[in-house]
C-alpha positions as CSV (number, residue, x, y, z in Angstrom):
1,M,43.0,-59.3,-24.2
2,D,45.6,-60.6,-21.7
3,A,45.7,-64.2,-20.4
4,S,44.1,-63.3,-17.0
5,A,41.1,-61.6,-18.8
6,A,40.7,-64.7,-21.1
7,S,40.8,-67.0,-18.2
8,A,38.2,-65.0,-16.3
9,G,35.9,-64.9,-19.3
10,I,36.1,-68.7,-19.6
11,S,35.4,-69.2,-16.0
12,A,32.2,-67.1,-16.1
13,S,31.1,-68.8,-19.3
14,A,31.8,-72.2,-17.8
15,A,29.7,-71.4,-14.8
16,V,26.8,-70.5,-17.2
17,A,27.3,-73.6,-19.2
18,L,27.4,-75.7,-16.1
19,A,24.1,-74.2,-14.9
20,G,22.5,-75.2,-18.2
21,G,23.9,-78.7,-18.1
22,V,22.6,-79.4,-14.6
23,A,19.2,-78.0,-15.5
24,C,19.1,-80.2,-18.6
25,A,19.8,-83.4,-16.5
26,V,17.3,-82.5,-13.8
27,A,14.5,-81.7,-16.2
28,A,15.2,-84.8,-18.3
29,A,14.9,-87.0,-15.2
30,A,11.8,-85.2,-14.1
31,T,10.1,-85.4,-17.6
32,R,10.8,-89.1,-17.7
33,A,9.0,-89.6,-14.4
34,L,6.2,-87.4,-15.5
35,V,5.5,-89.6,-18.5
36,S,4.7,-92.5,-16.2
37,V,2.8,-90.2,-13.7
38,G,0.7,-88.7,-16.5
39,H,-0.5,-92.1,-17.8
40,R,-1.2,-93.5,-14.3
41,S,-3.1,-90.4,-13.3
42,G,-5.0,-89.8,-16.6
43,A,-3.4,-86.4,-17.0
44,L,-3.5,-86.7,-20.7
45,D,-4.1,-84.2,-23.6
46,S,-7.5,-82.6,-23.4
47,A,-9.8,-80.6,-25.5
48,G,-9.5,-76.9,-25.5
49,A,-12.1,-74.1,-25.1
50,A,-15.2,-74.2,-27.2
51,G,-14.4,-73.8,-30.9
52,H,-10.8,-74.9,-30.4
53,A,-9.8,-77.3,-33.2
54,K,-7.1,-79.7,-32.2
55,E,-6.1,-83.4,-32.6
56,L,-6.4,-85.3,-29.3
57,R,-3.9,-88.0,-28.5
58,R,-3.4,-90.2,-25.4
59,V,-0.2,-88.3,-24.3
60,P,0.4,-86.7,-20.9
61,N,0.4,-82.9,-21.1
62,I,2.1,-82.2,-17.8
63,G,5.7,-81.8,-19.1
64,G,5.7,-78.1,-18.1
65,I,6.0,-79.3,-14.5
66,A,9.6,-80.4,-15.3
67,I,10.5,-77.1,-17.0
68,V,8.9,-74.8,-14.4
69,G,10.1,-77.0,-11.5
70,T,13.7,-76.7,-12.6
71,V,13.7,-73.0,-13.2
72,S,11.8,-72.4,-10.0
73,A,14.4,-74.4,-8.0
74,A,17.1,-72.2,-9.4
75,L,15.3,-69.0,-8.5
76,V,14.5,-70.3,-5.0
77,A,18.3,-71.3,-4.6
78,V,19.2,-67.7,-5.5
79,L,16.8,-66.2,-3.0
80,V,18.0,-68.6,-0.2
81,L,21.6,-68.0,-1.0
82,E,21.2,-64.3,-0.8
83,R,19.4,-64.5,2.5
84,A,21.9,-66.9,4.0
85,V,25.3,-65.3,3.0
86,G,24.3,-62.0,1.2
87,G,25.7,-60.5,-1.9
88,A,28.9,-59.4,-0.2
89,G,29.5,-62.8,1.4
90,L,28.9,-64.6,-1.9
91,A,31.3,-62.1,-3.6
92,E,33.9,-62.8,-1.0
93,W,33.5,-66.5,-1.3
94,L,33.9,-66.3,-5.1
95,S,37.0,-64.0,-4.8
96,A,38.7,-66.4,-2.4
97,R,38.4,-69.1,-5.2
98,D,39.8,-66.9,-7.9
99,A,36.4,-66.6,-9.6
100,S,36.2,-64.3,-12.6
101,P,35.6,-60.5,-12.0
102,G,32.3,-60.8,-13.7
103,L,31.0,-63.4,-11.4
104,I,32.2,-61.5,-8.4
105,E,30.5,-58.3,-9.6
106,S,27.3,-60.1,-10.3
107,A,27.3,-61.6,-6.8
108,G,27.8,-58.1,-5.3
109,R,24.7,-56.8,-7.2
110,L,22.6,-59.8,-5.9
111,P,20.8,-57.9,-3.0
112,G,19.5,-55.3,-5.5
113,H,17.8,-58.1,-7.5
114,T,16.1,-60.2,-5.0
115,A,12.8,-58.5,-5.5
116,A,13.1,-59.1,-9.2
117,C,13.8,-62.8,-8.6
118,A,10.9,-63.1,-6.2
119,W,8.4,-61.5,-8.7
120,L,9.9,-63.6,-11.5
121,L,9.3,-66.8,-9.4
122,A,5.8,-65.6,-8.4
123,G,4.8,-64.8,-12.0
124,T,6.1,-68.1,-13.3
125,L,4.2,-70.1,-10.7
126,A,1.0,-68.2,-11.2
127,L,1.0,-68.8,-15.0
128,H,2.1,-72.4,-14.4
129,T,-0.9,-73.0,-12.1
130,L,-3.2,-71.2,-14.6
131,G,-1.9,-73.4,-17.4
132,L,-2.3,-76.6,-15.4
133,L,-5.9,-75.8,-14.6
134,D,-6.6,-75.0,-18.2
135,D,-5.0,-78.2,-19.3
136,R,-7.4,-80.1,-17.1
137,R,-10.5,-78.0,-17.6
138,A,-10.6,-75.3,-20.4
139,L,-11.0,-71.9,-18.7
140,G,-11.7,-69.8,-21.8
141,A,-9.6,-67.2,-23.5
142,W,-10.7,-64.0,-21.6
143,P,-10.1,-65.3,-18.0
144,K,-6.6,-66.5,-19.1
145,L,-5.9,-63.1,-20.7
146,V,-6.9,-61.2,-17.6
147,M,-4.6,-63.4,-15.5
148,Q,-1.8,-62.9,-17.9
149,V,-2.2,-59.1,-17.9
150,A,-2.3,-59.0,-14.1
151,V,1.0,-61.1,-13.9
152,A,2.7,-59.0,-16.5
153,V,1.8,-55.7,-14.9
154,A,2.9,-56.9,-11.4
155,A,6.2,-58.2,-12.8
156,C,6.9,-55.0,-14.7
157,A,5.7,-52.5,-12.1
158,L,6.9,-54.3,-9.0
159,G,9.6,-56.6,-10.2
160,G,11.4,-54.0,-12.4
161,F,11.2,-56.0,-15.6
162,R,10.9,-53.0,-17.9
163,A,12.1,-51.8,-21.3
164,L,12.5,-48.2,-22.4
165,T,13.0,-46.8,-18.9
166,L,14.3,-43.7,-20.6
167,L,10.7,-42.8,-21.1
168,D,10.4,-42.3,-17.3
169,A,11.4,-38.7,-17.7
170,H,8.8,-37.9,-20.3
171,A,5.0,-37.8,-20.6
172,G,3.4,-40.8,-18.8
173,G,6.4,-41.4,-16.5
174,P,7.3,-44.9,-15.6
175,W,3.7,-46.2,-16.3
176,L,4.2,-45.7,-20.0
177,S,7.3,-48.0,-19.8
178,V,5.3,-50.4,-17.6
179,A,2.4,-50.6,-20.2
180,I,4.8,-51.2,-23.1
181,S,6.7,-53.8,-21.2
182,A,3.6,-55.6,-19.9
183,A,2.2,-55.6,-23.4
184,F,5.4,-57.3,-24.6
185,V,5.2,-59.9,-21.8
186,V,1.6,-60.7,-22.7
187,L,2.4,-60.9,-26.4
188,M,5.3,-63.3,-25.8
189,T,3.3,-65.4,-23.3
190,N,0.7,-66.0,-26.0
191,A,3.1,-66.3,-28.8
192,M,4.8,-69.3,-27.2
193,N,1.3,-70.7,-26.2
194,F,0.2,-70.4,-29.9
195,L,3.5,-72.1,-31.1
196,D,2.8,-75.2,-28.9
197,N,0.9,-77.0,-31.7
198,M,3.3,-79.7,-32.9
199,D,5.7,-82.1,-31.3
200,G,8.9,-80.3,-30.3
201,L,8.0,-76.9,-31.8
202,A,7.5,-74.7,-28.8
203,G,10.2,-76.5,-26.9
204,G,12.6,-76.3,-29.9
205,V,12.0,-72.6,-30.6
206,G,12.0,-71.8,-26.9
207,A,15.3,-73.5,-26.2
208,I,16.9,-71.8,-29.2
209,A,15.6,-68.4,-28.1
210,A,16.7,-68.9,-24.5
211,A,20.1,-70.1,-25.6
212,A,20.5,-67.0,-27.9
213,L,19.4,-64.7,-25.1
214,A,21.9,-66.3,-22.7
215,G,24.6,-65.8,-25.3
216,A,23.7,-62.1,-25.6
217,A,23.7,-61.8,-21.8
218,C,27.2,-63.3,-21.6
219,I,28.4,-60.9,-24.3
220,A,26.9,-58.0,-22.2
221,G,28.6,-59.3,-19.0
222,Q,25.3,-60.0,-17.3
223,W,26.3,-63.3,-15.8
224,A,23.3,-63.8,-13.4
225,T,20.8,-63.2,-16.2
226,A,22.8,-65.5,-18.5
227,G,22.8,-68.2,-15.8
228,L,19.0,-68.0,-15.4
229,L,18.5,-68.1,-19.2
230,A,20.9,-71.1,-19.4
231,V,18.9,-72.9,-16.8
232,L,15.7,-72.2,-18.8
233,A,17.4,-73.4,-22.1
234,G,18.7,-76.5,-20.3
235,A,15.4,-77.3,-18.7
236,V,13.6,-77.1,-22.1
237,V,16.2,-79.3,-23.7
238,G,15.8,-81.9,-20.9
239,F,12.0,-81.8,-21.7
240,L,12.7,-82.1,-25.5
241,A,14.4,-85.5,-25.0
242,F,10.8,-86.9,-24.6
243,N,8.9,-84.4,-26.8
244,F,10.9,-83.7,-29.9
245,P,10.4,-86.0,-33.0
246,W,14.1,-86.9,-33.2
247,R,13.4,-89.6,-35.8
248,A,10.9,-89.7,-38.7
249,G,7.7,-91.3,-37.5
250,R,8.5,-90.9,-33.8
251,Q,5.9,-89.0,-31.8
252,A,6.1,-87.1,-28.5
253,R,5.8,-89.1,-25.3
254,I,4.7,-86.0,-23.3
255,F,3.5,-82.5,-24.0
256,M,4.4,-79.3,-22.1
257,G,0.8,-78.2,-22.1
258,D,-0.3,-74.7,-21.2
259,G,1.4,-75.3,-17.9
260,G,4.6,-75.2,-19.7
261,S,4.1,-72.8,-22.7
262,L,2.6,-69.9,-20.7
263,P,5.4,-69.6,-18.2
264,L,8.0,-70.3,-20.9
265,G,6.8,-67.2,-22.9
266,F,6.7,-65.2,-19.7
267,L,10.2,-66.1,-18.7
268,L,11.6,-65.4,-22.2
269,A,10.0,-62.0,-22.3
270,A,11.0,-61.0,-18.8
271,L,14.6,-62.1,-19.0
272,A,14.9,-60.7,-22.5
273,M,14.1,-57.2,-21.2
274,Q,16.9,-57.7,-18.6
275,I,19.6,-57.8,-21.2
276,T,18.5,-54.6,-23.0
277,F,19.8,-52.3,-20.3
278,T,21.6,-49.3,-21.8
279,S,23.0,-46.2,-20.1
280,P,25.0,-43.4,-21.5
281,D,26.5,-43.0,-18.0
282,E,27.7,-46.6,-17.9
283,P,29.1,-47.5,-21.3
284,G,30.9,-50.5,-19.9
285,Y,27.9,-52.2,-18.4
286,A,25.5,-54.4,-20.4
287,L,24.7,-52.9,-23.7
288,G,26.2,-49.5,-22.8
289,S,25.0,-46.6,-24.8
290,R,24.0,-48.6,-27.9
291,W,20.2,-47.8,-27.8
292,Y,19.4,-50.3,-30.6
293,G,20.3,-53.1,-28.2
294,V,16.6,-52.9,-27.0
295,L,15.7,-54.5,-30.4
296,A,17.7,-57.7,-29.6
297,P,14.7,-59.6,-28.1
298,L,12.5,-58.7,-31.1
299,V,15.2,-60.1,-33.4
300,I,15.8,-63.3,-31.3
301,L,12.0,-63.9,-30.8
302,A,11.0,-62.9,-34.4
303,V,9.7,-66.4,-35.4
304,P,7.2,-66.9,-32.6
305,L,6.1,-63.3,-33.0
306,Y,5.6,-63.8,-36.7
307,D,3.5,-66.9,-36.1
308,A,1.3,-65.1,-33.5
309,F,0.8,-62.1,-35.7
310,T,-0.1,-63.9,-38.9
311,V,-2.4,-66.5,-37.3
312,S,-4.2,-63.7,-35.4
313,V,-4.7,-61.6,-38.5
314,L,-6.0,-64.7,-40.3
315,R,-8.5,-65.4,-37.6
316,I,-9.7,-61.8,-37.5
317,A,-10.1,-61.9,-41.3
318,Q,-12.2,-65.0,-41.0
319,G,-14.4,-63.3,-38.5
320,R,-13.1,-65.3,-35.6
321,S,-11.5,-64.6,-32.2
322,P,-7.8,-64.5,-32.4
323,M,-7.6,-66.2,-29.0
324,V,-9.4,-69.4,-30.1
325,G,-7.0,-72.1,-31.3
326,D,-7.1,-73.8,-34.7
327,Q,-4.9,-75.6,-37.2
328,Q,-3.8,-72.6,-39.2
329,H,-0.5,-71.7,-37.6
330,F,2.8,-71.3,-39.5
331,S,3.6,-74.9,-38.9
332,H,0.3,-76.1,-40.3
333,R,0.6,-74.0,-43.3
334,L,4.1,-75.5,-44.0
335,V,2.5,-79.0,-43.8
336,M,-0.2,-77.8,-46.3
337,R,2.7,-77.0,-48.6
338,G,4.0,-80.5,-48.5
339,L,6.4,-80.7,-45.6
340,S,6.0,-83.5,-43.0
341,R,5.1,-82.4,-39.5
342,R,8.7,-83.2,-38.5
343,G,10.0,-81.3,-41.5
344,S,7.8,-78.3,-40.5
345,V,9.2,-78.3,-37.0
346,L,12.8,-78.5,-38.1
347,M,12.3,-75.7,-40.7
348,I,10.9,-73.4,-38.1
349,C,13.6,-74.2,-35.6
350,A,16.2,-73.5,-38.3
351,L,14.6,-70.1,-39.0
352,A,14.5,-69.4,-35.2
353,A,18.2,-70.3,-35.0
354,A,19.0,-67.9,-37.9
355,C,17.2,-65.0,-36.2
356,G,18.8,-66.1,-32.8
357,V,22.3,-65.8,-34.2
358,S,21.5,-62.4,-35.6
359,G,20.0,-61.1,-32.3
360,L,22.9,-62.5,-30.4
361,L,25.2,-59.8,-31.7
362,V,22.9,-56.8,-32.4
363,G,23.4,-55.2,-29.0
364,T,27.2,-54.9,-29.3
365,A,27.4,-54.4,-33.0
366,A,28.5,-51.1,-34.7
367,P,25.7,-49.1,-36.1
368,W,26.2,-50.2,-39.6
369,Q,26.5,-53.8,-38.5
370,A,23.2,-53.6,-36.5
371,A,21.6,-52.1,-39.6
372,L,22.7,-55.1,-41.7
373,I,21.4,-57.5,-39.1
374,G,18.0,-55.7,-39.1
375,V,17.9,-55.9,-42.9
376,Q,18.8,-59.6,-42.8
377,V,16.0,-60.5,-40.4
378,A,13.5,-58.3,-42.3
379,M,14.5,-60.2,-45.5
380,I,13.9,-63.5,-43.7
381,L,10.5,-62.6,-42.5
382,G,9.6,-60.7,-45.7
383,T,10.5,-63.8,-47.9
384,I,8.4,-66.1,-45.7
385,A,5.5,-63.6,-45.9
386,A,5.8,-63.2,-49.6
387,L,5.7,-67.0,-50.1
388,E,2.8,-67.3,-47.8
389,R,0.7,-64.5,-49.1
390,P,-1.3,-66.4,-51.7
391,M,-2.2,-69.1,-49.2
392,L,-3.1,-66.6,-46.5
393,R,-5.4,-64.7,-48.9
394,A,-7.0,-67.9,-50.0
395,M,-7.6,-69.1,-46.4
396,A,-9.0,-65.8,-45.4
397,G,-11.3,-65.7,-48.5
398,E,-12.5,-69.3,-48.0
399,A,-13.9,-68.5,-44.5
400,R,-16.0,-65.7,-45.6
């Protein structure tokens, strides 16, 4: 790599890092204000739907407003910028300031992605509104699921957030890809919602996942997607300043609520699919012709997916609906084994980071390296499952 290429890479990476830093500062300031607003307005933690077992605390649960507001502001800025100067105008402005080729190329592609930005913004705000309503008055599992499916299908069919587009030429056409992609979006939306059960847990895992996906996008040269993921990661970190148990015995001053966890899962799923683009005709763009790059999101998001899978299977084994909350998540099971709640959160965040680092490289790894990464993640999850099996069997049997 010559000096000019190295300089260009640093310039693009610096822009992504700056976006994350600004988002962190904005979200932290907004979250601090929301702590006071929540107490004054009585927007505190509330009981869930009928049958939902949870510990109520007098803590505001409107922190998702800071996260969603920060990300939405970035998406609106992109849409306004494209309308004001256009992709060509922005590319010309960046070129005049010796910006990196990657940033200039991303700016030039902006007009082709405005629809995706608009649908991403619409889906985020729709799920945010749904979550805020549910936080004030429980809506029930099925109405929420119907709304999530509608948002996911719209984002995938109309916004272009799709995986496995190579299926378009086979039976089922693009709708098979839409169905698979929408199912992944709904799964991740609920996985992050399920994970929001301890101070700092959903935010910690979400920030790690967003940062890992941003890194993967940088490696693939997808600077616009990397910037949005950096904004998401920064916004969640800013929120975590008032939600994470930084010291033993310290509790959260604010929760993200469903108004934060639902759009967080949606954004992670939608943006994760953006970085998995592969094309034999364009080996230099994104993940090129390495088909196994589509597995990167599954590796990075393995921990929330593991929690959602195991707690759903456990509830079904107990004869209960998998959509009704309880105190049997992975985090709760670690506490049952003797860890403190803070220790449980830190353990899960460490596991998420281990999977995130693995997924960061899978898309650009050689085939044998990708296979080793897959084996490593499978061993991590397999070891956890083996250690948990006796407890899970006992919990499933006790409920019968």
